[in-house]
C-alpha positions, 0 to 999 in steps of 0.5 A: 586823377591819380586816384590810388598810388602812393600808400604801402596799402595802394601798392599791396592792392594794387589800387583795390583798397581805393577803388573799393571805398570809392565804389561806395561814395557813389562819385557822378564822375572821375578822371585818370591821372599820371599815376593811376598808370603805375601798376599797367593797363592791366591793374588799371582796367581792374581800377576802372571797373572797381569804381562802377562809376564812370570814368572820363579821358576824352583825350586818352585814344587808342593808336590802332583805331583812334577811339577813346581808351577801352573802359573810358568814355569821352565825356558824360552829360547829367541833369542837375535840377533841370540843368545839363551838366556836361563832364568832359575829362581830361589827363595830362598829355605829358604822361610820358614825363611820369610813366615808364612807356612800356605801361602806355603802349597802345595809348596816345595822350592827346592835347587838351585844347584840340581834345575840348575843340573837339567835344564842345560842340557835340555836347552843346549840340546834346543840350548842355547848359554848362560844360565841366572840365575835370582835368588832370593838367595842373592849374597853370594849364587849366588857365592856359586851356581855359584862355584857348578854349572859350566856351568851358564853364568850369575846371576842376582839377588836379596834378598841381596840388594846388589848394585854390582857396577862393578858385580862380577865374580865366576868362569866363571860366572858374577854376577849382582844385582842391590841392591833394592827400584829402587835406581838403574837400572843395565845394563850389556853389552855382547860382544858375539862371533857369531860364537861360542855363547861365551861371549868375554867380559862383562861391568856391570854398576848401573845408579843412579835413580835420581827421581827429574831429571825423568819426570814421564810417563803420561800412568804409572801416569794414572794406578797409580792415582786410587791406589794412591787415594785409599791410600791417604785415609788412608795415610791422617788420622793423628793417632797421633804426633811424637815428634821426628824422628822415625827411621826405624830399619832393624835388630836392635832396632829402636823406631818404633819397640818399638811403634810396641811392645807397641801396641801389650801389650796394645791391647793384655793385655801381659806384653811384646809384641815381633815383627819382627825388620824389622817392617816400 
């Protein structure tokens, strides 16, 4: 989840810069996060279609007919070396805390536990040996879900930006998360008993991404180049000069937050301005 929002080039292209690159990486599945609704459902539709891989969101349903959101599937079942693996996708049910309601019109974000309870028997009936939940709930809520709904083998999580170095266990469920912002690649090795399809052993690790040690992929560079050039036109314009370091404030006061609030006052004539503490 949270596929695209966060950089200037992502905002300018409404996520296309990311989805065009992701399409070349051939992901088996992705799920949606709160930030993926930032530009509204029209631009999200373009992102989903641009990914060219399954997008899962079992708990995102339409208010008119109760069916899963258009362009999204609740789950998939994939054969991996003779083992049937079911992957169920979940977005955060608390999405209205993060996204303007008008961008969510016609959609309902159902509870995680009730959704998994609905689909777990269905994927088991179709022969799933291993059940993975691809989650945008946050690691504490992943652990809660694992305790509420027995039968989930693995939760691959996001949202809380937690670098779970060796993963955690909640009951019989393995929970992994690789932080955020591309700082790590998460790796989960499984030893599975072929005759039962049960996980006999596992090892979770995080691999640090040291950008200076990597050679950029030429194909991806060609995809990104025109978008980055477009962003450079905006980013190269000097708007002002800082006499001190401007730190990013995340849920706390920062100088950039103050600049943002001051700009609101100057533009609107209001006596004071209120801005999000996550201002970049």
